[in-house]
C-alpha positions in Angstrom: 78.0 28.9 191.8 77.7 31.9 194.4 73.7 33.5 196.0 73.9 35.7 193.8 75.1 34.3 191.0 72.2 31.6 191.4 69.9 34.6 191.8 70.6 36.7 189.0 70.6 33.5 186.8 67.2 33.0 187.9 65.6 36.4 187.5 67.4 36.6 184.3 65.5 33.1 183.2 62.4 34.6 184.6 62.0 37.4 183.0 63.3 36.3 179.2 60.3 33.7 179.6 57.1 36.5 180.6 56.1 38.7 177.1 55.1 41.2 180.1 57.8 41.3 182.0 58.3 40.7 185.7 57.4 43.1 188.7 60.4 43.1 191.2 58.1 41.6 194.1 57.1 38.9 191.2 60.8 38.1 191.0 61.5 37.6 194.8 57.9 35.3 194.9 59.6 32.9 192.2 62.6 33.3 193.1 62.4 32.0 197.3 59.9 30.2 195.7 63.4 28.0 194.3 65.7 28.5 196.5 64.5 28.2 199.7 67.7 27.8 201.5 68.5 31.6 199.6 67.9 33.9 202.7 65.5 36.5 201.5 67.6 39.5 202.3 69.7 37.5 199.9 67.5 37.4 197.7 66.7 41.3 197.9 70.8 42.2 197.8 71.2 39.8 194.5 68.4 41.4 192.7 69.3 45.0 194.1 73.1 44.1 191.8 70.6 42.1 188.7 68.5 45.7 188.7 71.6 48.1 188.8 73.9 45.9 186.4 71.2 44.7 184.1 72.1 41.6 181.9 72.6 42.1 178.1 69.1 41.3 176.5 67.1 42.9 179.7 65.4 46.4 180.3 62.8 48.1 182.3 59.7 49.6 180.6 59.3 51.5 183.8 59.8 51.1 187.4 60.1 48.0 189.0 59.0 45.9 186.0 61.9 44.4 183.8 61.3 42.4 180.4 63.3 41.5 178.4 64.3 43.3 175.3 62.8 40.6 172.2 59.0 41.4 173.6 59.6 45.4 172.7 59.0 44.3 169.3 56.1 42.4 169.6 55.0 45.2 171.3 55.5 47.3 168.2 53.7 45.0 166.5 50.9 45.2 168.4 50.4 48.8 168.2 50.6 48.8 164.6 47.3 45.9 164.4 45.5 48.2 166.5 46.3 51.1 164.1 45.4 48.8 161.0 42.1 48.1 162.7 41.0 51.0 163.6 41.9 52.4 160.2 39.7 49.5 159.2 36.6 49.6 161.7 36.8 53.8 161.2 37.0 54.4 164.5 37.2 57.7 165.2 38.8 60.1 168.1 35.4 61.6 168.5 33.4 58.5 169.0 34.9 58.4 172.5 34.1 62.0 173.5 30.5 61.6 174.7 31.1 58.5 176.7 34.1 59.9 178.2 31.7 62.8 179.5 29.4 60.5 181.1 31.9 58.0 182.3 33.4 61.7 184.2 29.5 62.0 185.6 28.4 58.7 186.8 31.8 56.0 187.7 34.4 59.4 188.7 32.1 61.6 189.7 34.0 64.5 188.7 30.8 66.5 186.5 27.1 67.5 186.8 27.4 67.5 183.1 29.9 67.0 180.2 30.1 68.1 176.8 31.9 66.9 173.5 34.4 69.8 172.1 36.8 68.5 169.9 38.0 70.1 166.1 39.1 73.9 166.7 36.6 75.3 168.9 38.4 77.1 170.7 39.7 78.4 168.1 43.5 79.0 169.4 46.4 77.1 168.4 47.1 75.9 172.4 44.3 73.5 171.2 41.0 72.9 172.0 39.7 70.1 174.3 37.8 66.8 173.2 35.7 67.0 176.6 34.6 69.6 178.8 32.4 69.2 182.0 31.4 71.0 185.5 30.6 69.7 188.5 27.9 72.0 190.4 26.6 72.3 193.8 23.0 69.6 194.1 20.1 70.6 195.4 20.4 68.2 198.2 24.2 69.2 199.5 24.0 70.8 202.6 27.7 72.2 201.9 27.7 74.1 198.7 31.0 73.2 196.9 32.5 76.1 194.9 31.5 75.2 190.6 34.8 73.4 188.8 35.7 73.1 185.5 36.8 69.1 184.5 38.6 69.5 180.9 39.7 65.7 178.4 42.4 65.3 176.4 41.2 61.9 174.6 44.1 59.7 171.9 43.3 56.9 170.0 46.8 56.9 168.6 50.1 56.4 171.3 52.4 58.5 168.6 50.8 61.4 169.4 50.9 61.3 173.5 53.3 63.9 173.9 51.6 66.3 172.4 48.7 65.3 174.0 50.1 65.6 177.5 51.4 69.1 176.7 47.6 70.1 175.3 46.5 68.8 178.5 48.6 71.2 180.6 46.9 74.1 178.7 44.2 73.8 179.6 44.6 74.2 183.3 44.7 77.7 182.8 41.2 77.3 182.7 40.2 74.1 184.1 39.8 73.3 187.9 41.2 69.4 187.3 42.4 68.1 183.7 42.7 64.6 182.5 44.9 63.4 179.4 43.1 59.5 177.9 45.7 57.2 176.1 44.9 54.0 175.2 46.1 50.9 176.6 48.3 49.9 173.7 50.8 52.2 174.6 54.1 50.8 175.6 54.4 50.4 179.6 57.6 52.9 179.4 55.0 55.5 178.0 52.9 54.4 180.5 55.0 54.3 183.2 56.7 58.7 182.7 52.8 59.5 182.0 51.7 58.1 185.2 54.9 59.7 186.6 54.4 63.4 185.1 51.0 63.6 185.2 51.2 63.0 189.4 54.1 66.2 189.6 51.7 67.9 187.0 48.4 67.4 188.5 47.3 66.1 186.1 44.9 62.6 185.9 46.0 60.1 184.0 43.3 57.0 182.4 44.1 54.3 179.8 41.8 52.4 177.6 40.6 50.0 175.3 40.7 52.0 171.6 39.2 49.1 169.8 35.5 49.3 171.8 33.8 53.0 170.8 30.2 51.3 172.9 32.7 49.8 176.4 36.2 51.7 176.8 36.6 50.2 179.9 38.1 53.6 181.1 40.8 52.7 184.0 41.9 55.4 186.4 45.2 55.8 186.8 46.2 59.0 188.5 43.5 61.3 189.4 43.8 65.0 188.6 44.3 67.1 191.4 42.5 70.2 192.1 44.1 73.8 191.4 42.6 77.1 190.4 42.7 78.3 186.9 43.3 82.0 185.8 39.7 83.1 185.4 40.8 85.3 182.5 41.1 82.8 180.6 37.9 81.3 182.8 35.9 83.2 181.5 37.2 83.9 177.4 37.3 80.0 176.6 33.7 79.2 178.2 32.0 81.7 177.1 32.4 79.8 173.4 30.5 76.8 175.6 28.7 78.8 177.6 24.7 77.7 175.8 26.1 73.9 175.9 27.3 73.4 179.1 25.1 75.7 181.6 22.1 75.0 179.5 
């Protein structure tokens, strides 16, 4: 058996034995440890062939990650289990609004004040953010930064992530920064796509534990970039929450 064949066979075995999948760097490390006589450059070359001609039963849920197709069904089963538990325990998206607003203020330090909105408060087919925050200059600031508006869309159901992304994009009309907040039981493929799209569109991506509103464990995947919104829409929508947000 050639060195390339050995590497590809071992890579397939490693992926098949790991439910969460194996990253490229992990494959290189494990294969080099198994075959110390095979030069590392040969390992890289063989893995290039592996990833361009994936063996049957292996797929890429996201960049640099390789996973056995048999575990894809396991992920879908886990999504269903989480959905059933959310329904049984009556956990709602609204349960995360206030705690995410606090996280924006205290952990991410993107806002000086944040409020829960949600529902159809803006009475607009483009949607209403779940959380709206404002960042204003503090008295202690030597250089006073301009006021910024931050909006966020929170989703519990992984099936609604495309809709959530579209809504988050629309909030850029009146927000300097927009965040999409998605459950960590979403598929690696979905999170990978959202991560790539978020970086392209300048949207912030946060993942969280949807089963514990008291401790959601918010984790930042990508920060939102600051962009200038349309002043017309800023004034149009913020008038609806002015008393709460700027009180």
